[in-house]
C-alpha positions in Angstrom: 0.0 0.0 0.0 1.6 3.3 -1.1 0.5 6.9 -1.3 1.6 9.3 -4.0 0.0 12.8 -3.8 -3.7 12.4 -3.1 -3.9 8.9 -4.6 -3.8 5.7 -2.6 -2.1 2.9 -4.6 -2.5 -0.8 -4.0 0.4 -3.1 -4.9 0.2 -6.9 -4.7 1.1 -10.1 -6.5 -2.0 -11.6 -8.2 -2.4 -15.3 -9.2 -4.2 -16.0 -12.5 -5.3 -19.6 -12.4 -6.7 -21.3 -15.5 -7.4 -24.8 -13.9 -11.1 -24.4 -14.6 -10.4 -24.5 -18.3 -8.4 -27.7 -18.4 -8.4 -30.0 -15.4 -5.0 -30.9 -14.3 -3.4 -28.2 -16.4 -2.6 -25.2 -14.3 -1.1 -22.1 -15.7 -0.1 -19.7 -13.0 1.3 -16.4 -13.9 2.5 -14.0 -11.2 2.5 -10.4 -12.1 2.9 -7.2 -10.1 -0.2 -5.1 -10.0 -0.1 -1.4 -9.0 -3.4 0.4 -9.5 -5.4 3.0 -7.6 -7.3 1.5 -4.7 -10.7 3.0 -5.7 -10.3 1.7 -9.2 -9.6 -1.7 -7.8 -12.9 -1.5 -5.8 -14.7 -0.5 -9.0 -13.2 -3.2 -11.3 -13.6 -6.2 -9.1 -17.4 -7.1 -8.7 -17.1 -10.9 -8.3 -17.2 -12.8 -5.0 -13.9 -14.1 -3.6 -13.6 -16.9 -1.0 -11.6 -15.2 1.6 -12.1 -15.2 5.4 -11.4 -12.4 7.9 -7.9 -12.2 9.3 -7.6 -12.8 13.1 -5.6 -10.0 14.8 -5.6 -11.7 18.2 -5.9 -15.3 19.5 -9.1 -15.0 21.4 -12.9 -15.1 21.1 -15.0 -12.0 20.8 -18.4 -10.6 19.7 -18.7 -9.7 16.0 -21.4 -8.5 13.6 -22.5 -9.3 10.1 -24.6 -7.0 7.8 -27.5 -9.0 6.3 -30.1 -7.9 3.6 -33.0 -10.3 3.1 -34.0 -10.6 -0.6 -37.7 -10.7 0.4 -39.7 -9.3 3.3 -39.3 -11.4 6.4 -39.3 -11.3 10.2 -36.7 -11.0 12.9 -37.7 -14.5 14.1 -37.0 -16.0 10.7 -33.6 -14.3 10.5 -32.8 -15.5 14.0 -33.5 -19.1 12.9 -31.6 -18.7 9.6 -28.4 -17.5 11.4 -28.9 -19.7 14.5 -28.6 -16.7 16.8 -29.1 -17.9 20.4 -31.3 -15.0 21.7 -33.5 -12.7 19.7 -32.7 -10.0 22.3 -29.1 -9.9 20.9 -30.5 -9.0 17.4 -32.8 -6.3 18.9 -29.8 -4.9 20.8 -27.5 -4.9 17.8 -30.1 -2.9 15.8 -31.2 -0.6 18.6 -34.8 -2.0 18.5 -37.1 -1.9 21.5 -36.7 -4.9 23.8 -40.5 -5.6 23.7 -40.4 -6.1 19.9 -42.1 -9.4 19.0 -39.7 -11.3 16.7 -42.4 -13.0 14.5 -44.5 -9.8 14.2 -41.8 -7.3 13.3 -41.5 -7.2 9.5 -38.0 -6.6 8.0 -38.4 -5.0 4.7 -36.7 -6.3 1.6 -33.0 -5.2 1.4 -33.1 -3.5 4.8 -29.7 -3.8 6.4 -29.8 -5.7 9.7 -26.9 -6.4 12.0 -26.5 -10.1 13.0 -24.6 -10.7 16.2 -22.4 -13.7 16.6 -19.4 -14.9 18.7 -16.2 -15.2 16.7 -13.5 -17.8 17.5 -10.0 -16.7 16.7 -8.4 -18.9 19.3 -7.4 -21.7 16.9 -4.2 -22.0 14.9 -5.9 -20.9 11.6 -5.4 -17.6 9.9 -9.1 -16.6 9.7 -11.9 -16.4 12.3 -15.0 -18.5 12.3 -18.2 -18.5 14.3 -18.0 -20.3 17.7 -21.5 -21.8 16.9 -21.1 -23.0 13.3 -24.1 -22.3 11.0 -25.7 -25.4 9.5 -28.2 -24.8 6.6 -30.6 -27.5 5.4 -30.9 -27.5 1.6 -34.4 -26.9 0.3 -35.9 -27.8 -3.1 -34.5 -25.6 -5.9 -31.4 -24.4 -3.9 -28.0 -24.2 -5.6 -24.7 -23.1 -4.2 -24.7 -19.8 -6.1 -28.2 -19.0 -4.9 -27.3 -19.7 -1.3 -24.2 -17.6 -1.4 -25.5 -14.5 -3.3 -29.2 -14.5 -2.3 -29.9 -16.5 0.9 -26.8 -15.2 2.7 -26.6 -11.9 0.7 -23.0 -12.4 -0.4 -21.5 -12.8 3.1 -20.0 -16.1 2.0 -18.6 -17.1 -1.4 -19.8 -20.1 -3.5 -16.2 -21.5 -3.3 -16.3 -21.3 0.5 -19.4 -23.4 0.6 -18.0 -25.9 -1.9 -14.6 -26.3 -0.2 -16.1 -26.3 3.3 -18.5 -29.1 2.5 -16.6 -30.9 -0.3 -19.7 -30.8 -2.6 -20.5 -29.6 -6.1 -24.2 -30.4 -6.4 -26.8 -30.2 -3.7 -29.7 -32.5 -2.8 -32.8 -31.6 -0.9 -32.5 -32.2 2.9 -28.7 -32.1 2.8 -27.0 -30.2 5.7 -24.4 -27.7 4.7 -21.8 -25.9 7.0 -21.9 -22.2 6.0 -18.4 -20.6 6.8 -19.5 -17.1 7.8 -16.6 -14.6 8.1 -15.6 -12.9 11.3 -12.5 -11.5 13.1 -11.2 -10.5 16.5 -8.6 -8.1 17.8 -7.5 -4.5 18.0 -6.8 -2.5 14.8 -4.1 0.2 15.0 -4.0 -0.3 18.8 -7.7 0.5 19.3 -10.6 -1.7 20.5 -13.0 -2.3 17.7 -15.9 -4.6 16.8 -15.4 -6.3 13.5 -18.4 -5.8 11.2 -18.8 -7.9 8.0 -20.6 -6.1 5.2 -21.1 -7.1 1.6 -20.5 -4.3 -0.8 -22.8 -4.1 -3.8 -21.0 -3.2 -7.0 -21.2 0.5 -7.9 -23.3 1.3 -4.8 -20.8 3.4 -2.7 -17.2 4.5 -2.3 -14.6 3.7 0.4 -14.9 7.3 1.7 -18.7 7.0 2.1 -18.3 3.8 4.0 -15.7 5.2 6.3 -17.9 8.3 7.0 -21.0 6.3 7.6 -19.3 4.0 10.2 -17.1 6.6 11.9 -13.8 5.0 10.8 -11.0 6.1 8.5 -10.4 4.8 5.0 -6.9 3.8 6.1 -8.3 1.6 8.9 -10.6 -0.2 6.5 -7.8 -0.9 4.0 -5.5 -2.1 6.8 -8.1 -4.6 8.0 -8.8 -6.0 4.6 -5.3 -6.3 3.1 -4.5 -7.9 0.7 -8.2 -8.3 -0.5 -10.4 -5.2 -0.8 -13.1 -5.4 -3.4 -16.8 -5.2 -4.1 -18.9 -8.3 -4.2 -17.5 -9.9 -1.0 -17.8 -9.3 2.7 -15.7 -6.3 3.8 -14.3 -6.2 7.3 -15.2 -2.9 8.8 -13.6 -2.3 12.3 -16.4 -0.4 14.1 -15.2 2.0 16.8 -16.7 1.3 20.2 -17.6 3.4 23.2 -15.0 3.5 26.0 -16.1 2.0 29.3 -15.0 1.6 32.9 -15.1 -2.2 32.7 -12.3 -3.8 34.7 -9.9 -6.3 33.2 -11.0 -9.0 35.7 -14.6 -8.6 34.6 -16.2 -11.6 32.8 -17.3 -9.3 29.9 -14.0 -7.5 29.4 -13.6 -6.0 26.9 -17.2 -4.8 26.5 -17.4 -3.8 22.8 -20.5 -1.8 21.9 -20.5 0.2 18.6 -22.4 3.4 18.0 -26.2 3.1 17.8 -26.6 -0.2 19.6 -26.9 -1.6 23.1 -26.0 -4.8 24.9 -27.2 -6.8 27.9 -24.4 -7.8 30.2 -24.0 -9.2 33.7 -26.3 -12.1 32.9 -28.9 -9.7 31.6 -29.0 -7.4 34.7 -27.3 -4.4 33.1 -28.1 -2.6 29.8 -25.3 -0.6 28.2 -25.8 1.8 25.3 -23.3 3.5 23.0 -24.0 7.0 21.5 -21.2 8.7 19.5 -22.8 12.1 20.3 -22.0 11.6 24.0 -18.3 11.7 23.5 -18.2 7.9 22.9 -18.8 7.1 26.5 -20.7 3.9 27.4 -23.9 4.6 29.3 -25.1 1.7 31.5 -28.3 1.3 33.6 -30.2 -1.6 35.3 -32.0 -3.6 32.7 -35.6 -4.8 32.8 -34.8 -8.3 31.7 -34.8 -11.3 34.0 -31.3 -12.6 34.8 -30.2 -15.6 32.7 -28.0 -17.3 35.2 -28.9 -15.6 38.5 -32.1 -15.9 40.4 -32.0 -12.1 41.2 -29.6 -9.4 40.2 -26.9 -8.5 42.7 -26.8 -5.0 44.2 -25.9 -2.2 41.7 -25.3 0.4 44.5 -22.3 2.7 44.3 -20.4 3.0 47.5 -20.0 6.8 47.7 -19.4 9.4 50.3 -21.3 11.9 48.1 -24.5 10.0 48.1 -25.5 6.7 49.9 -28.3 6.0 47.4 -26.5 6.1 44.1 -27.0 3.1 41.7 -25.6 2.4 38.2 -26.6 5.2 35.9 -27.4 7.7 38.6 -25.7 11.2 38.7 -25.3 13.8 41.4 -23.4 17.0 41.9 -20.4 17.2 44.4 -19.2 20.2 46.3 -16.1 20.3 44.0 -18.4 21.2 41.2 -18.0 17.8 39.5 -20.8 15.7 38.0 -20.5 12.3 39.8 -21.7 9.3 37.8 -22.2 5.8 39.1 -20.7 3.7 36.3 -20.8 0.0 35.5 -17.4 -1.6 36.0 -18.1 -5.3 35.2 -19.2 -8.4 37.0 -18.0 -11.7 38.5 -19.6 -14.6 40.4 -22.8 -13.2 42.0 -21.2 -9.7 42.0 -21.7 -6.5 39.9 -18.8 -4.0 40.1 -19.4 -0.3 40.1 -17.2 2.8 40.1 -17.7 6.5 40.7 -16.4 8.8 38.0 -16.4 12.6 37.9 -16.6 15.0 35.0 -15.6 18.6 35.7 -18.2 21.3 34.8 -18.0 25.1 35.1 -18.8 26.5 38.6 -21.4 28.9 37.2 -23.4 26.0 35.8 -23.4 24.2 39.2 -24.5 27.4 41.0 -27.3 27.9 38.5 -28.4 24.3 39.0 -28.7 24.7 42.8 -30.4 28.1 42.6 -33.2 27.1 40.2 -36.3 25.7 41.7 -36.6 22.0 41.2 -40.3 22.1 40.6 -39.7 24.1 37.4 -37.6 21.2 36.1 -40.3 18.7 37.0 -43.0 20.8 35.4 -41.0 21.1 32.2 -40.4 17.3 32.2 -44.0 16.5 32.8 -45.2 19.0 30.2 -42.7 17.6 27.7 -43.8 14.0 28.3 -47.5 15.0 28.0 -46.8 16.8 24.7 -44.8 13.8 23.4 -47.6 11.4 24.4 -50.3 13.5 22.8 -48.2 13.8 19.6 -47.5 10.1 19.6 -51.2 9.3 20.1 -52.2 11.6 17.2 -49.5 10.1 15.0 -50.7 6.6 15.8 -54.3 7.6 14.9 -53.2 9.2 11.6 -50.9 6.2 10.8 -53.7 3.7 11.5 -56.2 5.6 9.3 -53.6 5.9 6.5 -52.8 2.2 6.8 -56.5 1.2 6.8 -57.1 3.4 3.7 -54.0 1.9 2.0 -55.1 -1.6 2.8 -58.6 -0.9 1.5 -57.3 0.6 -1.7 -54.9 -2.4 -2.2 -57.8 -4.9 -1.7 -60.0 -2.9 -4.1 -57.2 -2.9 -6.7 -56.7 -6.6 -6.3 -60.4 -7.2 -6.6 -60.8 -5.2 -9.8 -57.8 -6.9 -11.3 -59.2 -10.3 -10.5 -62.5 -9.3 -12.0 -60.7 -8.2 -15.2 -60.7 -4.4 -14.9 -57.4 -2.8 -15.5 -58.0 0.4 -13.4 -58.6 0.8 -9.7 -60.1 4.2 -9.9 -63.9 4.5 -10.1 -64.1 7.0 -13.0 -67.0 9.4 -13.7 -69.5 8.2 -16.3 -68.6 10.1 -19.5 -71.2 11.6 -21.7 -69.2 12.3 -24.7 -68.8 9.8 -27.5 -65.1 10.1 -27.5 -64.8 9.2 -23.8 -67.3 6.4 -24.1 -65.2 4.9 -26.9 -62.0 5.2 -24.9 -63.7 3.4 -21.9 -64.7 0.5 -24.2 -61.1 0.1 -25.2 -59.6 0.2 -21.7 -62.2 -1.7 -19.7 -64.3 -4.9 -20.0 -67.1 -3.0 -18.2 -67.9 0.5 -17.3 -66.5 1.8 -14.0 -68.8 4.3 -12.3 -68.0 6.8 -9.5 -70.1 6.6 -6.4 -71.5 10.2 -6.7 -72.9 9.3 -10.2 -74.6 6.2 -8.7 -76.0 8.2 -5.8 -77.4 10.8 -8.1 -78.9 8.2 -10.5 -80.9 6.6 -7.6 -81.9 9.9 -5.9 -79.4 9.2 -3.1 -80.8 5.6 -2.8 -84.3 6.9 -2.0 -87.0 4.4 -0.9 -89.1 5.4 -4.0 -86.4 3.9 -6.3 -86.0 0.7 -4.3 -87.0 -2.3 -6.4 -86.5 -5.0 -3.8 -84.2 -6.7 -1.2 -82.0 -9.7 -1.8 -79.3 -11.7 0.0 -76.7 -9.4 -1.5 -78.5 -6.2 -0.4 -81.0 -3.7 -1.7 -81.7 -3.2 -5.4 -82.5 0.2 -6.7 -83.6 1.7 -10.0 -81.4 4.4 -11.5 -81.3 6.8 -14.4 -77.9 7.9 -15.8 -77.3 11.4 -17.1 -77.9 10.2 -20.7 -81.3 8.7 -19.8 -80.2 5.1 -19.7 -82.1 3.1 -17.0 -80.1 0.8 -14.8 -80.6 -1.6 -11.9 -78.2 -1.1 -8.9 -77.3 -3.8 -6.4 -75.7 -2.3 -3.3 -73.7 -4.7 -1.0 -75.2 -4.3 2.5 -73.0 -4.4 5.6 -75.6 -6.7 7.0 -75.6 -9.0 4.0 -75.0 -12.7 4.4 -72.8 -12.4 1.3 -69.6 -10.5 1.2 -66.7 -9.5 -1.1 -66.1 -13.1 -2.2 -69.6 -13.4 -3.6 -69.4 -9.8 -5.0 -66.2 -10.7 -6.9 -67.7 -14.0 -8.0 -70.8 -12.5 -9.4 -69.1 -9.6 -11.1 -66.5 -11.8 -12.7 -69.0 -14.4 -13.9 -71.6 -12.1 -15.3 -69.0 -10.0 -17.1 -67.7 -13.1 -18.9 -71.1 -14.8 -19.6 -73.1 -13.4 -22.5 -76.5 -14.9 -23.3 -80.1 -13.7 -24.1 -81.4 -15.4 -21.0 -78.7 -14.2 -18.6 -78.8 -10.7 -17.0 -76.2 -8.3 -18.5 -73.8 -6.5 -16.2 -73.3 -2.9 -17.3 -70.6 -1.9 -14.8 -69.6 -1.7 -11.2 -68.3 0.7 -8.6 -65.8 0.1 -5.8 -65.2 3.2 -3.8 -64.6 3.8 -0.1 -66.8 1.2 1.6 -69.2 0.9 -1.3 -69.4 -2.3 -3.5 -72.0 -1.9 -6.2 -73.0 -3.9 -9.3 -74.9 -2.1 -12.1 -77.2 -4.2 -14.3 -79.4 -3.6 -17.3 -82.8 -2.5 -16.0 -85.6 -5.0 -16.4 -89.0 -3.3 -15.8 -91.1 -6.3 -15.0 -89.0 -7.2 -11.9 -88.6 -10.8 -10.9 -90.8 -13.8 -11.6 -91.9 -14.3 -8.0 -93.4 -10.7 -8.1 -96.0 -11.9 -10.6 -96.2 -15.6 -10.0 -97.1 -15.6 -6.3 -99.6 -12.7 -6.4 -103.3 -13.8 -6.9 -104.0 -10.9 -9.3 -100.8 -10.5 -11.2 -100.3 -14.2 -12.0 -103.7 -14.2 -13.9 -102.0 -12.0 -16.5 -99.3 -14.6 -17.2 -101.0 -16.7 -19.8 -99.8 -20.2 -20.6 -97.9 -19.1 -23.7 -95.9 -16.7 -21.6 -95.3 -19.3 -18.9 -94.1 -21.8 -21.5 -91.8 -19.1 -23.0 -90.4 -18.4 -19.5 -89.8 -22.1 -18.8 -88.1 -22.5 -22.2 -85.9 -19.4 -21.7 -84.7 -20.5 -18.3 -83.8 -23.9 -19.8 -81.8 -22.2 -22.6 -79.9 -20.1 -20.0 -79.1 -23.2 -18.0 -77.9 -25.2 -21.0 -75.6 -22.3 -21.9 -74.2 -22.2 -18.4 -73.7 -25.9 -18.2 -72.4 -26.7 -21.7 -71.9 -23.8 -24.1 -70.3 -20.9 -22.1 -66.6 -20.3 -21.7 -67.0 -21.6 -18.1 -68.9 -24.5 -16.8 -71.1 -22.8 -14.2 -73.4 -24.3 -11.6 -75.8 -21.5 -10.4 -76.8 -23.2 -7.0 -79.5 -20.7 -6.3 -82.0 -21.0 -9.1 -85.4 -19.8 -7.9 -88.3 -17.5 -9.0 -86.8 -14.5 -7.2 -83.6 -14.8 -9.3 -85.4 -14.8 -12.6 -85.9 -11.3 -14.0 -88.3 -10.3 -16.7 -87.7 -7.8 -19.5 -90.3 -5.7 -21.3 -91.6 -8.7 -23.3 -91.6 -11.0 -20.2 -88.5 -12.8 -21.5 -86.6 -14.5 -18.5 -83.1 -13.7 -17.5 -81.2 -15.6 -14.9 -79.5 -13.4 -12.3 -77.6 -13.4 -8.9 -74.4 -15.4 -9.5 -72.9 -14.7 -6.1 -73.1 -18.4 -5.1 -72.2 -19.9 -8.4 -69.5 -22.5 -8.8 -67.1 -22.9 -11.7 -66.2 -26.5 -12.7 -63.6 -27.7 -15.2 -65.2 -29.0 -18.4 -64.2 -32.6 -17.7 -65.4 -32.6 -14.0 -68.8 -34.1 -13.4 -69.3 -33.3 -9.8 -67.5 -32.0 -6.7 -68.2 -31.9 -3.0 -68.4 -29.0 -0.7 -68.7 -28.4 3.1 -70.3 -25.0 2.5 -73.9 -25.6 1.4 -75.6 -22.4 0.3 -78.8 -21.6 -1.5 -82.5 -21.6 -0.8 -84.1 -24.6 0.9 -86.9 -26.1 -1.2 -84.9 -25.5 -4.3 -81.8 -27.5 -3.3 -81.5 -31.1 -4.3 -81.4 -33.7 -1.5 -77.9 -35.0 -2.5 -76.6 -31.4 -2.3 -78.2 -30.7 1.1 -77.2 -34.0 2.6 -73.9 -34.9 1.0 -72.7 -31.5 -0.4 -72.5 -32.9 -4.0 -72.5 -30.2 -6.7 -73.2 -31.0 -10.3 -75.3 -29.8 -13.2 -78.1 -31.9 -11.6 -78.1 -29.5 -8.7 -79.5 -26.8 -11.0 -81.7 -29.3 -12.9 -83.5 -30.1 -9.6 -84.0 -26.4 -8.8 -85.2 -26.0 -12.4 -87.8 -28.8 -11.8 -89.1 -27.2 -8.7 -89.3 -23.8 -10.5 -91.2 -25.4 -13.4 -93.8 -26.8 -10.9 -94.2 -23.4 -9.4 -94.6 -21.7 -12.8 -97.2 -24.4 -13.9 -99.1 -24.4 -10.6 -98.7 -20.8 -9.6 -98.1 -22.0 -6.1 -94.9 -21.3 -4.0 -92.8 -24.2 -2.9 -93.2 -24.8 0.9 -89.5 -25.8 1.3 -90.2 -29.3 2.5 -89.4 -32.8 1.2 -91.5 -36.0 1.5 -89.8 -38.4 3.8 -90.8 -41.4 1.7 -89.0 -40.1 -1.4 -85.9 -38.3 -0.1 -83.7 -38.4 -3.2 -85.7 -37.6 -6.3 -87.9 -34.8 -7.6 -90.9 -37.1 -8.3 -91.0 -37.8 -4.5 -91.5 -34.1 -4.0 -94.9 -34.2 -5.8 -95.8 -37.8 -5.6 -98.8 -37.0 -3.3 -100.3 -35.0 -6.2 -101.6 -36.9 -9.2 -103.1 -33.8 -10.8 -102.3 -30.2 -10.8 -105.0 -27.8 -12.1 -103.9 -24.5 -13.3 -106.2 -21.5 -12.9 -108.9 -21.1 -15.5 -106.9 -22.2 -18.5 -108.4 -25.7 -18.5 -104.9 -27.3 -18.5 -104.1 -30.5 -16.6 -100.6 -31.8 -15.7 -100.5 -35.5 -14.8 -97.5 -36.7 -12.8 -96.5 -40.3 -13.4 -94.7 -42.0 -10.6 
């Protein structure tokens, strides 16, 4: 390593090995390389299998910088790196100790510090974790993927190959992952060695040094003769100075800036803050001791104050700020020491002359303001999160239905806008204000009826088009699943005897389906009223029966999807101006593959009296399910009488048993007789 002017040069002997080209034939050429250091960093993006050099023969704490390729949790990272306690990960990353490891989400590519104990006590040149990491191979894993993605470049592919003497992996195989680590002082200073993979072209050496409060020269010293992007770089992090004695079981206590540690068997918590003159600040922790039943006394023996404990401060007569500091621990003992920092006399005098209640008042007021501000921030954050989640769900719902835009757009009146909408969407997307205006703000006068989905209203668009609007009710037995199911099905099914979906609206809490308007309402409106059913002559009834049959045949055999309606009844048959039937309400429909004859379900839905016995009893769904409902519907149309939702006990599994006690049905004044043969 040389320096000429303002340029740092790197000089080394490099081996160029071509053994990968011809096995057994090794061509090794040794050349002297002398290039600028930053150019070397830029021109070397590939991973190199090199460990971290041990500076002392000892064991020590160390850190690794890990970036997960996908969102994960701290608990998952703890299991991946085999970290003994999740509290160590929280401390290394300055996260609250009450953080739940399996609930705290770590975003993709977020840098997380992973603590480990490094063993440099052996005869080897490089350090290795005291608790070796063992990874179980999963399906689809390969060595390159493990090195670059799973462990984010902290270990090279060649390290995994050589450490396990393998080339190919098999599922369930256990691999030893040789993570890099190091121990020892650098340039005579206590440091905590931090392994960080540098992404090619992401930063410079000076930026790294500035971010981690270390000099560029120290980084180059720690990584000689290998310093390059694409591999783990050893960054010696400066640590806060402490009063820990050499005979303490945790000496030296290495805590880098912006992190804390638990020591003395969990009884003491120490925090490092570079802004506080790199002095370690310790206080009693709130964790239970790991090896002791209770924490030993943390009281400072002091003539200044008899009630000082670790972390307490007081003023002495010599105008010094006395601090009870942590000094280490031994068997059932915690060591303390009293340190003093000189402060100007005027400041001490001012401290004694000011009334203490003013200080308490300021503290209480400050805490109150912080709490109020935090509470308001939580409310705002929660509202924003709920709104974001709602919009996300709405977008996913629209995309599943087949609409490419999440926004509920205003209904356009101009021909140009209508043409553009037809190009961009499979159906018209309406804004809620347009729907509210079309229905007179959902007035009772425009209400057509009430179904399982919710109320149905008549509406008139600005261009005079009449529409029927189904509004999902919060009290509805159906929900977003049925809403999505109906919208997706009706949008894809096109037939004369199926109701046509004109559009939809998903805005705020509103989920609305917009259909073509059918003025004669539903079949049950006419059929089960003593006066209105007299107007439905036999020819119209036959036409209704035939139209429903055509619609069912289309659903079962000729549509793009094989659809089982599951809720065919008079209330779901709508009539247009000419009393032509149209099947509606596909919220409970089931889609089957064309080659599937029947399926079973544990969720039986529909209307009793129209459901086939095998569907009610065994949960069997097939085209016969709709055929049974169609048969009951035909009997209602012919007889003009409503099904009483009961089955005959003597004939539990066929439609004939349903009407076997009737040998003749007389219909009105038309002189028509229907004989049932059993």
